[in-house]
C-alpha atoms as a printed R data frame, in Angstrom:
    type eleno elety resid chain resno       x      y       z
1   ATOM     1    CA   MET     A     1 152.800 35.494  85.273
2   ATOM     2    CA   GLY     A     2 150.509 32.338  85.095
3   ATOM     3    CA   SER     A     3 151.898 30.607  82.213
4   ATOM     4    CA   SER     A     4 155.708 30.897  84.169
5   ATOM     5    CA   PHE     A     5 154.007 29.412  87.160
6   ATOM     6    CA   HIS     A     6 152.457 26.888  84.668
7   ATOM     7    CA   LEU     A     7 156.003 26.065  83.703
8   ATOM     8    CA   LEU     A     8 157.556 25.354  86.742
9   ATOM     9    CA   SER     A     9 155.202 23.089  88.177
10  ATOM    10    CA   ARG     A    10 155.470 20.943  85.309
11  ATOM    11    CA   LEU     A    11 159.378 20.930  85.056
12  ATOM    12    CA   ALA     A    12 158.733 20.754  89.332
13  ATOM    13    CA   TRP     A    13 156.421 17.429  88.499
14  ATOM    14    CA   ILE     A    14 159.080 16.119  86.018
15  ATOM    15    CA   ALA     A    15 161.938 16.427  88.330
16  ATOM    16    CA   LEU     A    16 159.591 14.196  91.001
17  ATOM    17    CA   VAL     A    17 158.871 11.723  88.408
18  ATOM    18    CA   ILE     A    18 162.168 10.974  87.874
19  ATOM    19    CA   CYS     A    19 163.039 10.673  91.335
20  ATOM    20    CA   ALA     A    20 160.337  8.877  91.949
21  ATOM    21    CA   ALA     A    21 162.226  6.455  89.118
22  ATOM    22    CA   GLY     A    22 165.615  6.379  90.751
23  ATOM    23    CA   ALA     A    23 167.802  9.044  89.175
24  ATOM    24    CA   CYS     A    24 167.410 10.664  92.969
25  ATOM    25    CA   ALA     A    25 168.421  7.724  95.031
26  ATOM    26    CA   TYR     A    26 171.614  6.569  96.047
27  ATOM    27    CA   GLN     A    27 173.940  4.346  94.032
28  ATOM    28    CA   PRO     A    28 175.637  2.131  96.660
29  ATOM    29    CA   GLY     A    29 179.422  2.284  96.684
30  ATOM    30    CA   SER     A    30 179.702  5.869  95.280
31  ATOM    31    CA   PHE     A    31 179.900  7.864  98.509
32  ATOM    32    CA   ALA     A    32 177.997 10.877  97.080
33  ATOM    33    CA   TYR     A    33 174.553 11.742  97.864
34  ATOM    34    CA   ALA     A    34 172.539 15.022  96.597
35  ATOM    35    CA   ARG     A    35 175.649 15.573  94.638
36  ATOM    36    CA   GLN     A    36 177.875 15.549  97.411
37  ATOM    37    CA   ALA     A    37 180.751 13.324  97.646
38  ATOM    38    CA   PHE     A    38 181.328 12.143 101.238
39  ATOM    39    CA   PRO     A    39 184.873 13.720 102.794
40  ATOM    40    CA   GLY     A    40 186.989 11.274 105.161
41  ATOM    41    CA   VAL     A    41 187.922  7.869 105.581
42  ATOM    42    CA   ARG     A    42 184.800  5.220 104.089
43  ATOM    43    CA   SER     A    43 184.402  2.189 105.028
44  ATOM    44    CA   THR     A    44 181.539 -0.198 103.529
45  ATOM    45    CA   LEU     A    45 179.275 -1.580 106.978
46  ATOM    46    CA   GLY     A    46 176.103 -4.439 105.394
47  ATOM    47    CA   CYS     A    47 173.887 -1.965 104.088
48  ATOM    48    CA   LEU     A    48 176.206  1.552 105.213
49  ATOM    49    CA   ASP     A    49 178.533  3.305 103.398
50  ATOM    50    CA   VAL     A    50 180.334  5.520 105.771
51  ATOM    51    CA   ALA     A    51 182.828  8.465 106.046
52  ATOM    52    CA   VAL     A    52 184.079  9.955 108.673
53  ATOM    53    CA   GLU     A    53 185.831 13.440 108.938
54  ATOM    54    CA   ARG     A    54 187.986 14.691 111.378
55  ATOM    55    CA   ARG     A    55 187.190 18.333 110.998
56  ATOM    56    CA   ALA     A    56 189.034 21.412 112.709
57  ATOM    57    CA   ASP     A    57 188.640 21.203 116.585
58  ATOM    58    CA   LEU     A    58 186.851 23.729 118.439
59  ATOM    59    CA   PRO     A    59 188.386 25.138 121.735
60  ATOM    60    CA   THR     A    60 186.494 22.203 123.734
61  ATOM    61    CA   GLY     A    61 187.412 19.363 121.487
62  ATOM    62    CA   PRO     A    62 187.725 17.513 118.291
63  ATOM    63    CA   VAL     A    63 184.660 17.536 115.613
64  ATOM    64    CA   LEU     A    64 183.800 14.602 113.396
65  ATOM    65    CA   GLY     A    65 181.835 15.208 110.226
66  ATOM    66    CA   PHE     A    66 179.794 11.564 109.612
67  ATOM    67    CA   GLN     A    67 178.664 11.213 106.541
68  ATOM    68    CA   PHE     A    68 176.563  8.092 105.454
69  ATOM    69    CA   ALA     A    69 173.822  6.252 103.144
70  ATOM    70    CA   ASN     A    70 171.595  3.289 102.810
71  ATOM    71    CA   ARG     A    71 172.858  0.883  99.992
72  ATOM    72    CA   CYS     A    72 169.673 -1.352 100.336
73  ATOM    73    CA   ASP     A    73 166.079 -1.083  99.545
74  ATOM    74    CA   HIS     A    74 164.839 -1.138 102.946
75  ATOM    75    CA   ALA     A    75 165.046  1.317 106.225
76  ATOM    76    CA   MET     A    76 167.753  0.842 108.505
77  ATOM    77    CA   PRO     A    77 168.510  1.982 112.056
78  ATOM    78    CA   ILE     A    78 171.509  4.767 112.588
79  ATOM    79    CA   ASP     A    79 172.538  5.936 116.116
80  ATOM    80    CA   LEU     A    80 175.148  8.380 116.528
81  ATOM    81    CA   ALA     A    81 174.072  8.842 119.929
82  ATOM    82    CA   ALA     A    82 175.678  5.178 120.199
83  ATOM    83    CA   VAL     A    83 179.199  5.670 118.151
84  ATOM    84    CA   SER     A    84 182.121  4.731 119.832
85  ATOM    85    CA   VAL     A    85 184.551  7.482 119.516
86  ATOM    86    CA   VAL     A    86 188.062  7.070 121.409
87  ATOM    87    CA   GLY     A    87 190.449  9.915 121.709
88  ATOM    88    CA   ARG     A    88 194.187  9.738 122.097
89  ATOM    89    CA   ASP     A    89 196.614 12.770 123.225
90  ATOM    90    CA   ALA     A    90 200.159 13.345 122.820
91  ATOM    91    CA   THR     A    91 201.203 10.256 125.162
92  ATOM    92    CA   GLY     A    92 198.930  7.330 123.687
93  ATOM    93    CA   ALA     A    93 196.594  7.714 126.272
94  ATOM    94    CA   GLU     A    94 193.051  6.909 125.339
95  ATOM    95    CA   VAL     A    95 190.097  9.010 126.492
96  ATOM    96    CA   VAL     A    96 186.641  8.158 125.838
97  ATOM    97    CA   LEU     A    97 185.018 10.678 124.016
98  ATOM    98    CA   ARG     A    98 180.960 11.474 124.120
99  ATOM    99    CA   PRO     A    99 179.534 14.114 121.843
100 ATOM   100    CA   TYR     A   100 178.138 17.390 122.823
101 ATOM   101    CA   ASP     A   101 174.615 16.558 123.511
102 ATOM   102    CA   PRO     A   102 173.751 18.471 126.542
103 ATOM   103    CA   GLN     A   103 169.635 18.878 125.406
104 ATOM   104    CA   ALA     A   104 169.677 14.419 124.812
105 ATOM   105    CA   GLU     A   105 168.792 15.422 121.182
106 ATOM   106    CA   ILE     A   106 171.484 13.048 119.463
107 ATOM   107    CA   HIS     A   107 169.062  9.513 119.444
108 ATOM   108    CA   ALA     A   108 168.648  6.529 117.058
109 ATOM   109    CA   VAL     A   109 167.143  7.459 113.395
110 ATOM   110    CA   ALA     A   110 165.489  5.337 110.644
111 ATOM   111    CA   LEU     A   111 167.529  5.900 107.053
112 ATOM   112    CA   ASP     A   112 165.506  5.287 104.407
113 ATOM   113    CA   GLY     A   113 166.390  2.351 101.756
114 ATOM   114    CA   ARG     A   114 168.673  4.316  99.196
115 ATOM   115    CA   SER     A   115 169.075  7.513 101.062
116 ATOM   116    CA   GLY     A   116 171.157  9.423 102.892
117 ATOM   117    CA   GLY     A   117 172.069 11.836 105.483
118 ATOM   118    CA   GLY     A   118 175.410 13.555 107.745
119 ATOM   119    CA   GLU     A   119 175.711 15.435 110.638
120 ATOM   120    CA   ALA     A   120 178.964 17.060 112.481
121 ATOM   121    CA   LEU     A   121 179.677 16.446 116.444
122 ATOM   122    CA   ALA     A   122 182.031 18.086 118.639
123 ATOM   123    CA   TYR     A   123 183.502 15.594 121.295
124 ATOM   124    CA   PRO     A   124 184.500 17.460 124.797
125 ATOM   125    CA   SER     A   125 187.545 16.591 126.027
126 ATOM   126    CA   SER     A   126 189.721 18.377 128.816
127 ATOM   127    CA   ARG     A   127 193.146 18.362 126.360
128 ATOM   128    CA   ALA     A   128 194.011 18.013 123.280
129 ATOM   129    CA   MET     A   129 193.625 14.911 121.046
130 ATOM   130    CA   PRO     A   130 196.018 14.273 117.855
131 ATOM   131    CA   GLN     A   131 193.859 11.098 117.132
132 ATOM   132    CA   VAL     A   132 190.207 10.245 117.196
133 ATOM   133    CA   CYS     A   133 189.312  7.376 116.371
134 ATOM   134    CA   VAL     A   134 185.832  5.588 115.470
135 ATOM   135    CA   ASP     A   135 184.080  2.335 115.795
136 ATOM   136    CA   VAL     A   136 181.574  2.854 112.735
137 ATOM   137    CA   ALA     A   137 180.072 -0.946 113.373
138 ATOM   138    CA   THR     A   138 178.496  0.837 116.361
139 ATOM   139    CA   LEU     A   139 176.510  2.782 114.056
140 ATOM   140    CA   VAL     A   140 174.798  0.284 113.066
141 ATOM   141    CA   ARG     A   141 175.137 -1.887 116.291
142 ATOM   142    CA   GLY     A   142 177.174 -3.896 114.035
143 ATOM   143    CA   ALA     A   143 179.442 -6.549 115.163
144 ATOM   144    CA   PRO     A   144 182.623 -6.468 114.976
145 ATOM   145    CA   ALA     A   145 184.429 -3.352 115.383
146 ATOM   146    CA   HIS     A   146 185.403 -1.525 112.699
147 ATOM   147    CA   TRP     A   147 187.775  1.600 113.597
148 ATOM   148    CA   LEU     A   148 189.065  4.257 111.678
149 ATOM   149    CA   CYS     A   149 191.073  6.471 112.938
150 ATOM   150    CA   LEU     A   150 191.897 10.303 112.264
151 ATOM   151    CA   GLY     A   151 194.909 12.613 112.700
152 ATOM   152    CA   ARG     A   152 198.388 11.803 114.052
153 ATOM   153    CA   ALA     A   153 198.906  8.988 116.332
154 ATOM   154    CA   ALA     A   154 201.660  9.320 119.500
155 ATOM   155    CA   ALA     A   155 204.841  7.269 118.461
156 ATOM   156    CA   ALA     A   156 204.025  4.515 121.363
157 ATOM   157    CA   THR     A   157 200.113  4.356 119.989
158 ATOM   158    CA   SER     A   158 199.266  0.958 118.305
159 ATOM   159    CA   VAL     A   159 196.016  0.703 116.020
160 ATOM   160    CA   ALA     A   160 195.985 -2.561 116.040
161 ATOM   161    CA   ARG     A   161 195.414 -2.340 119.722
162 ATOM   162    CA   ALA     A   162 191.841 -0.200 118.460
163 ATOM   163    CA   SER     A   163 191.039 -2.781 116.116
164 ATOM   164    CA   ALA     A   164 191.462 -5.524 118.673
165 ATOM   165    CA   GLY     A   165 188.875 -3.804 121.095
166 ATOM   166    CA   GLY     A   166 191.498 -1.911 123.129
167 ATOM   167    CA   ALA     A   167 190.111  1.164 122.453
168 ATOM   168    CA   ARG     A   168 187.136  1.575 124.716
């Protein structure tokens, strides 16, 4: 048993050295981290590669999956609480959505250089939202707005209105 433990510890040490050399670091533009591809609509904002995925709605409202990675070598803030999200009902009416966070646990964090992460958040709504739009620039407190829309839009809805800042 001692020799197998020694072998495992040696393999763990080799893996650590390989990761430290950069083999485990996020590769900019790959939209994959820790061997997991980022599902959903993808975008790049400065140092951030991000993908947003519409997941199956809960009875209380839509659910969005966020996957993100830092393309740069320095840490950068990621703020899921500050992300602007707008739902559009079947008539095209826009509703500002806030994440379900009853204990105020969602807050800005520093994402280390060349690392990634992800989170799924529910957005309660009193009515069905066939389309949900996310201003991913607000994830990094960036400007100008960069809206990604997921789901089907009502016939009278204009995505251009959202990208011009009308979806608030």
